[in-house]
N, C-alpha and C positions, 0 to 999 in steps of 0.2 A: 686743640683749640685754634692754634695758629694756622694749621693746615685748613681747617674749616673756613676761617676768615679769607685766607688767600684764595682757596677755590671758589668760594662765593664771589669774591671780588673779580676773579677771572671770568666767571660765568656772566656776571653782570656787565662787565666791560665788553664782552663779546656780544651781548644783547644790544648794547648801546651802539657799538661799532657796526653792527648789521644795519641799523637804520641809515647810517652814512653809505654803507656798501649797497643798500637797496636803492638809495637815491642816486648814486653814481651810476650803477648798472642800468637803472631805469632811464636816466638822461643820456647816457653816452653809449650804451649798448642796445638796449631795447628800442630806443629812438634813433639809433645809428646803424651799426653793422647788422644787427639782428632784427630789424624792423619787420622783416618777412615773418618772423615768429610772433611779433607783438601786434601787428596790424589788426588781426581780427578781434583783438580785445578792445579796439576803438570803434568797432562797428556798433551801430545802435542796437541790434538784436542778433542773437545767434541764429544760425540756420535751424529751421524747424526740426525737432527730434535730435539735435546735436548738443550733447552736454559738455564735451571738451573742446578747448580751444588750442590752437598751436601755441599760444602764450603759455599754456600749462607746462610746456617743456621747460620753462625757467625753474619750475620746482626741482627739476634734476640738476640744473646749473647750480642752485644753492645747496642741493643735498650732497653734491660730490665733496666740497670741502668739509662739510659737517662729518660725512662718513670718514673721510681721510683723517680728521682729527681724532674721532673715536678710535679707529683702528690703530693709529700711530700712538695715541695716548695710552692705550691698553697694552700695546706690544713693544714698547720701547721705554727707555728711562724717562721720556718726556711726558710723564703722567698728566701734567697741567694741560696738555693739549686735549685730553678728554673733556675738560671743562670748557674749552673753547668750543668743541663740537657740541656740548650741551647747550651752551649760550646761542650758538647759531640754530639749533633745533628749537629752543624756546622762542626765538625771534620768528622762525617759520610757523610755528603754531599761532602766535599773536597775529602774524601777517595773514594767515589763513582765515582766522576768525574774524578780523577786522574787514579785510579786503573781500574775500569770496563769500563770507557768511553775512556780515553786516551790510556792507556797502553794495555788493552786486547781488545779494539774496540768492546765491546759487544753492544754498541750502536754507530751508525755512526754520532754522533753529531759534533764532530770536529776530524779531521784526524791527523793533524801533528802540534804540537807546535814546534817552532824552537828557543830554547834558550839554552845556556849552561846548566842551570838548568833542563830543561825538558829532554835534552839528558842524563844528569847524572842520572835522575830518571829512564829513560828507560834502560840504561846500568846496573844500580844496580839491578833493577827488572829482567833483562835478565840473570844476574849472579846468581840470586837467583833460577830462573827456569831452570838453566843449569843442575840441579840435579832433578831427578824424584823420589828421595827417601827422607825420612825424615831426614836422616843423611847427614852431609857434606854441607849444604846449608850455605850461607852467605847473608848479607844484608836483615834483617827481618824488617826494618822500611819502611816507605813510603816517607815521606817528608824530613828526614834528611838522607843524603847519604854520604858515605865516599868520601873524597876528590879525591881519585883515579878515581872515576867514571866521574869527570869533564874532564879527559883526554881521548883520544882514547886509546883502549886497546894496540895498538902498542906502545903507549908512557909510558906504565906502566913500573916501575922498576921490577927487578927480584923478589924482595920481595912482591911486590903487586901481581904479577902473581902467585907466590907460594901460597898466601893466598886465591886464587880463586879456 
């Protein structure tokens, strides 16, 4: 029972840590050194008939540490790393469902969630995509969003509008 709690805790901690890693990578790598991969994601429309973006290469960037954790956890005495890999994978599935399916509608699996939280995610991501350049963007995370996005834009204070 103790092992189950430990490995569940490790998995959940990895999921939570991935939100920070996604934010950090998005802000400092995607909007920095590897903007050339991410730039097409900020274009208003994909080229006709083109499904993939260069931005999709980041799937591999995040899959590599997950695979490393699976392999190392299963082939060494560091079994706990398996659960770090599982946590990274779970975050990847969440990211895919929220970002690619729900926000960008790349797959037509579910069209519209309707809750304060889902609308806040859409507003935050919309604010991020309001800029087509690597500078001046805000809201780099996915699941953790600023409290202002829980309100309609018309209800934002002047300070909140200025930060956008």
